[in-house]
C-alpha positions in Angstrom: 0.0 0.0 0.0 1.4 3.4 -1.0 1.5 6.1 1.6 0.8 9.8 1.0 4.5 10.5 1.4 5.3 8.1 -1.5 2.5 9.7 -3.7 3.8 13.2 -2.9 7.4 12.2 -3.7 6.4 10.8 -7.0 4.3 13.8 -7.8 7.2 16.2 -7.1 9.5 14.0 -9.1 7.2 14.0 -12.1 6.7 17.8 -11.8 10.5 18.3 -11.8 10.8 15.9 -14.8 8.1 17.9 -16.6 10.5 20.9 -16.8 12.2 19.1 -19.7 9.2 20.0 -21.9 9.6 23.8 -21.7 13.4 23.5 -21.9 13.1 21.4 -25.1 10.5 23.9 -26.6 12.8 26.9 -25.9 15.7 24.9 -27.3 13.7 24.2 -30.4 12.9 27.9 -30.7 16.6 28.7 -30.5 17.3 26.1 -33.2 14.6 27.5 -35.5 15.9 31.1 -35.1 19.4 29.8 -36.0 18.1 27.9 -39.0 16.0 30.9 -40.3 18.9 33.3 -40.0 21.2 30.8 -41.8 18.7 30.5 -44.6 18.4 34.3 -44.9 22.2 34.8 -44.7 22.7 32.4 -47.6 19.9 34.1 -49.6 21.5 37.6 -49.1 25.2 36.7 -49.4 25.2 33.6 -51.5 26.5 33.5 -55.1 23.7 33.2 -57.6 23.7 30.1 -59.7 21.4 28.0 -61.9 20.8 24.5 -60.6 19.8 21.4 -62.6 17.0 19.5 -61.0 18.0 15.8 -61.0 15.2 14.4 -58.9 11.9 15.6 -57.3 9.9 13.5 -54.9 6.5 14.7 -53.8 4.1 12.5 -51.9 0.5 13.0 -52.6 -0.5 11.1 -49.4 -1.7 13.4 -46.7 0.0 11.5 -43.9 3.5 11.6 -45.6 5.0 15.0 -45.7 8.6 14.2 -46.7 9.2 15.9 -50.0 12.6 16.6 -51.5 14.6 17.8 -54.5 18.1 16.8 -55.6 20.2 19.4 -57.3 23.4 19.6 -59.5 24.9 23.1 -59.4 27.7 24.0 -61.8 29.6 27.0 -60.4 31.4 29.7 -62.3 34.8 28.4 -61.2 34.1 25.0 -62.8 33.3 23.1 -59.6 30.0 21.2 -59.4 28.0 21.1 -56.1 25.4 18.4 -55.7 22.7 18.3 -53.1 20.9 15.0 -52.7 17.4 15.0 -51.2 17.1 18.6 -50.0 14.0 18.6 -47.9 11.2 21.0 -48.8 7.9 21.7 -47.2 5.1 19.9 -48.9 3.4 23.2 -49.7 6.5 24.6 -51.5 7.4 21.5 -53.6 5.2 22.8 -56.4 7.8 25.5 -57.2 10.3 22.8 -58.4 8.0 20.3 -60.0 7.9 20.2 -63.8 11.1 22.3 -64.1 14.5 21.3 -65.3 16.5 24.2 -63.7 16.0 26.6 -60.9 17.8 29.6 -59.5 19.7 29.1 -56.3 22.1 30.9 -54.0 25.3 29.1 -52.9 27.5 30.0 -49.9 30.1 27.3 -49.4 31.0 26.7 -45.8 27.8 28.2 -44.4 25.5 26.2 -42.2 23.0 26.4 -45.1 25.1 26.2 -48.2 22.4 26.1 -50.8 19.0 27.8 -50.9 16.4 27.9 -53.7 16.0 31.6 -54.5 12.2 31.5 -55.1 11.3 29.9 -51.7 14.1 31.0 -49.4 12.2 34.0 -48.1 9.2 31.9 -47.3 11.4 29.2 -45.6 13.3 31.6 -43.3 10.0 33.3 -42.3 8.4 29.9 -41.6 11.4 29.0 -39.4 11.1 32.3 -37.4 7.3 31.8 -37.0 8.0 28.2 -35.8 10.5 29.7 -33.3 8.0 32.2 -32.0 5.3 29.5 -31.6 7.8 27.2 -29.8 8.9 30.0 -27.5 5.3 31.1 -26.6 4.3 27.5 -25.9 7.5 26.9 -23.9 6.7 30.0 -21.8 3.1 28.9 -21.3 4.2 25.4 -20.2 6.8 26.9 -17.9 4.3 29.2 -16.3 1.9 26.3 -15.8 4.6 24.2 -14.2 5.7 27.1 -12.0 2.2 27.5 -10.8 1.8 23.8 -10.2 5.1 23.6 -8.3 4.1 26.5 -6.1 0.7 24.9 -5.5 2.4 21.6 -4.5 4.8 23.5 -2.2 2.2 25.7 -0.5 -0.9 23.5 -0.5 0.4 20.0 -0.9 -0.5 17.2 -3.3 -4.2 17.6 -4.2 -4.7 13.9 -4.3 -4.1 13.6 -0.6 -5.2 17.0 0.6 -7.9 16.7 3.3 -8.0 12.9 3.2 -7.6 11.5 6.6 -9.7 8.3 6.3 -10.9 6.2 3.4 -14.3 7.0 2.0 -16.1 3.8 0.9 -18.5 5.7 -1.3 -15.7 7.4 -3.3 -13.8 5.1 -5.8 -10.6 7.1 -5.6 -10.4 6.9 -1.8 -10.7 3.2 -1.3 -8.1 1.4 0.8 -7.0 -2.0 -0.2 -6.3 -4.4 2.6 
């Protein structure tokens, strides 16, 4: 039979473990800001080039959202850059379908070396919007957890609050023998 101390200890442990959720959401927000700024940087500072589209994959199934394009990019200095399976949002794959070439910006050594010129503005804005949503959700969850932690500290575990004896008419307050 579990005592109220055991229940309270487990509740506090779970509450502490739940702090991983807002931490992960804020971390995701930071990653999305970094990704969005990397996309924008390559768009603004990258070298313009024309890429040959070697493969396009677009799933028409609603539950599968993994769409990609493979590119072969001949540069002015004679080098050729290839990008295999560059992921694209399902809503933006139509820009590359039914085309043989597309304009890109290339910035070798950058965290995002190749961006498709037509959709890069949309992609970096989507990343920043994702960052904002993750940050807001992370702050909301953190606020809720802070409130819950304070409630546990000041008022105790609500599952045991005010329960001194078992109540045979209440299913949650039965005591097994």
